C-alpha positions in Angstrom: -17.1 8.2 25.6 -18.0 11.7 26.5 -20.2 12.9 29.4 -20.1 9.5 30.9 -18.7 7.5 33.8 -15.2 8.1 34.9 -14.5 4.4 35.4 -11.6 3.1 33.5 -11.5 -0.5 32.1 -8.5 -0.3 29.9 -5.0 0.6 31.0 -4.8 3.5 28.6 -7.1 5.6 26.5 -5.3 4.3 23.4 -6.1 0.7 24.2 -9.8 1.6 24.9 -10.0 3.6 21.6 -8.5 0.7 19.6 -11.0 -1.7 21.1 -13.8 0.7 20.1 -12.6 1.3 16.6 -12.4 -2.5 16.0 -16.1 -2.7 17.1 -15.3 -4.8 20.2 -17.6 -2.8 22.5 -21.3 -3.2 22.4 -24.0 -1.1 24.2 -27.5 -2.4 24.9 -29.9 0.5 25.1 -33.7 0.4 24.9 -33.6 -3.2 23.6 -31.2 -2.4 20.8 -27.6 -3.5 20.6 -25.2 -0.9 19.2 -21.5 -1.4 18.3 -19.4 1.4 19.6 -16.9 2.5 16.9 -15.9 6.0 18.2 -14.5 7.1 21.5 -16.9 10.0 21.9 -20.0 7.7 21.9 -22.4 8.8 24.7 -23.0 6.4 27.5 -26.2 6.8 29.5 -27.3 5.6 32.9 -29.0 2.2 32.4 -26.9 1.3 29.4 -25.4 -2.3 29.4 -22.0 -2.6 27.9 -20.2 -5.8 26.8 -16.5 -5.9 25.9 -13.5 -8.1 26.3 -10.7 -7.5 28.8 -7.8 -9.9 27.9 -9.5 -13.3 27.6 -12.5 -12.3 29.8 -15.9 -11.2 28.5 -17.2 -8.4 30.7 -20.9 -7.3 31.0 -21.7 -4.2 33.0 -24.6 -1.9 33.6 -24.0 1.8 34.1 -25.5 3.0 37.4 -24.3 6.6 37.6 -22.2 9.2 35.9 -19.0 10.4 37.6 -18.3 14.0 38.1 -14.6 13.7 38.4 -11.8 11.1 38.0 -11.4 9.5 41.5 -10.1 6.4 43.2 -11.2 2.9 42.1 -13.5 2.5 45.1 -15.5 5.5 43.8 -15.5 4.2 40.2 -16.8 0.8 41.2 -20.0 2.5 42.4 -20.7 3.8 38.9 -21.4 0.4 37.4 -22.3 -3.1 38.3 -21.1 -6.3 36.7 -23.9 -8.4 35.2 -23.9 -12.1 35.7 -24.0 -14.1 32.5 -26.7 -16.8 32.3 -24.3 -19.1 30.5 
């Protein structure tokens, strides 16, 4: 996911890439839902992402793009977790 946030949700890039190539990550942008199938997919501020982490379904909204890889406290400022209505 080039040119995007520097927040990491998967332990390794390989695990993240496998999740993408299997179509397990979705992006909601401009009212459309897109399945992410390639690691270089561009993520934009305002995009909402849905993916699984273990047995947990995660919904986040991208708030900002990171300029560098930093500590987790910095990465958490780049996104917010969305609360599911169900």
